[in-house]
C-alpha positions in Angstrom: 8.5 -22.0 19.6 9.3 -24.7 17.1 5.8 -24.3 15.6 6.5 -20.8 14.4 8.9 -21.8 11.5 6.5 -24.5 10.5 3.6 -22.0 10.4 5.6 -19.6 8.4 6.6 -22.3 5.9 3.0 -23.4 5.5 1.9 -19.8 4.9 4.6 -19.2 2.4 3.8 -22.4 0.6 0.1 -21.6 0.5 0.9 -18.1 -0.8 3.0 -19.5 -3.6 0.2 -22.0 -4.5 -2.4 -19.3 -4.4 -0.3 -17.0 -6.5 0.3 -19.7 -9.1 -3.4 -20.5 -9.3 -4.3 -16.9 -9.7 -1.8 -16.4 -12.4 -3.0 -19.4 -14.3 -6.6 -18.4 -13.9 -6.0 -14.8 -15.1 -4.0 -16.1 -18.1 -6.7 -18.5 -19.2 -9.4 -15.8 -18.7 -7.5 -13.4 -20.9 -7.0 -16.0 -23.6 -10.7 -16.9 -23.6 -11.9 -13.3 -23.7 -9.6 -12.4 -26.6 -10.5 -15.6 -28.5 -14.2 -14.9 -28.1 -13.8 -11.4 -29.3 -11.9 -12.2 -32.5 -14.8 -13.6 -34.6 -17.0 -10.6 -33.6 -14.4 -8.2 -34.9 -13.9 -10.1 -38.2 -17.6 -9.9 -39.0 -18.1 -6.2 -38.0 -18.3 -3.3 -40.4 -15.5 -0.7 -40.5 -17.7 1.9 -38.7 -18.1 -0.5 -35.7 -14.4 -1.3 -35.8 -13.6 2.4 -35.7 -15.9 2.9 -32.8 -14.3 0.1 -30.9 -10.9 1.6 -31.6 -12.0 4.9 -30.3 -13.3 3.2 -27.1 -9.9 1.4 -26.8 -8.1 4.8 -27.1 -10.4 6.3 -24.5 -9.7 3.4 -22.1 -6.0 3.7 -22.7 -6.1 7.4 -22.0 -8.0 6.7 -18.7 -5.5 4.0 -17.8 -2.7 6.5 -18.2 -4.6 9.0 -16.0 -5.2 6.3 -13.3 -1.5 5.3 -13.5 -0.5 8.9 -12.9 -2.9 9.2 -10.0 -1.6 5.9 -8.6 2.0 7.1 -8.9 1.1 10.3 -7.1 -0.6 8.4 -4.3 2.4 6.1 -4.0 4.7 9.1 -3.7 2.5 10.6 -1.1 2.4 7.4 0.9 6.1 7.0 0.7 6.6 10.6 2.0 4.1 10.0 4.8 5.9 6.8 5.7 9.2 8.6 5.8 7.7 11.3 8.1 6.3 8.6 10.4 9.7 7.0 10.6 11.2 10.4 11.5 8.6 11.0 14.2 9.2 7.5 15.6 13.0 8.2 15.7 12.3 11.5 17.5 9.9 9.9 19.9 12.5 7.2 20.7 15.3 9.8 21.2 13.0 11.8 23.6 12.4 8.6 25.6 16.1 7.8 25.7 16.9 11.3 26.8 14.3 11.1 29.5 12.2 14.0 28.2 9.1 11.8 27.9 8.0 8.7 29.6 5.4 6.1 28.5 3.8 4.1 31.2 2.4 0.6 30.9 -1.0 1.9 30.0 0.4 3.9 27.1 0.1 7.3 28.8 2.8 9.7 27.8 4.1 12.2 30.3 6.7 14.9 30.1 9.4 15.2 32.6 9.3 18.5 34.5 12.6 20.3 34.6 14.0 21.5 37.9 13.4 25.1 37.0 9.7 24.4 36.1 9.1 22.8 39.5 10.7 25.8 41.3 8.5 28.2 39.3 5.4 26.3 40.3 6.4 26.2 43.9 7.1 29.9 44.0 3.5 30.7 42.8 
């Protein structure tokens, strides 16, 4: 039981180190790419520059579209998560009320009411 806090501490530390390494790597990559592309733009003619600006505009437009799609997906996921929580609460309430029962194998069964048993016995 004492190993659990140590394992958690190691995982958190590793996560922080990995996150830092990733941030440094991404930062250096961005700087190297932008530094490499500057001389190429300085020596290009205006038509090429205009074409590149058009491409940048297209990519920015696509990025906005993808951001909107991502936002919609996140909203749908949030709604679905909320619905799942509501179903879980309902399921728990039905168990507490004795309406349903879950056995050790995960089988869910409904409790028969007294009236239902009498109805089946009469038939």
